[in-house]
Steps between C-alpha positions, in 0.01 A plus 500: 500500500276628229129562524300251293232239550617147571353211299284332764197274481204636693397142582811457717469531876654802673785278620564376146505857368753594768723205398487596131569869568785408737657292222456775241663742744788252532539499121509881504765492771709258296516765229520814711724449801546126544334259741618229735487164326310338786234774497451468123479121518241515779289752306520282188396187689195681644418635153511144360249388763257755357604459134609136461459472122782603268254646249337729757846603625594591141178701455563695820865541403410644160248744648745604771784552253274701268406743778826509696779401264612236754519133404383232744671246275842668523475544877404134550779389265747698712366325812542159334854588393581603856354171626749308286799698625723324748565659839194723472420664830126528446445720802737777387528462122348797320334449163520791261452496125783677318432701187640214290274243670197721437555486124537121467 
């Protein structure tokens, strides 16, 4: 993982900051080595408790992509695609963005 500053709101509690950073780490893992579906989904759900509005999620996503090159949107879209798949074993399914998926 690269060394950069995460887009966090200083008004968030320590627990909220941990949830947001955990989710951003999950997005990084989706790009770098892959992540268990269940782990990504849990991190996203905790992130949404801290950042419930779509507009704030988009703002954080833009800042994060600008500094890291990783897209929250693409990672979440992959999760949603996996949710729709039949016979998905959510405990063992690994999410990983391919080079082609990264460009879409």
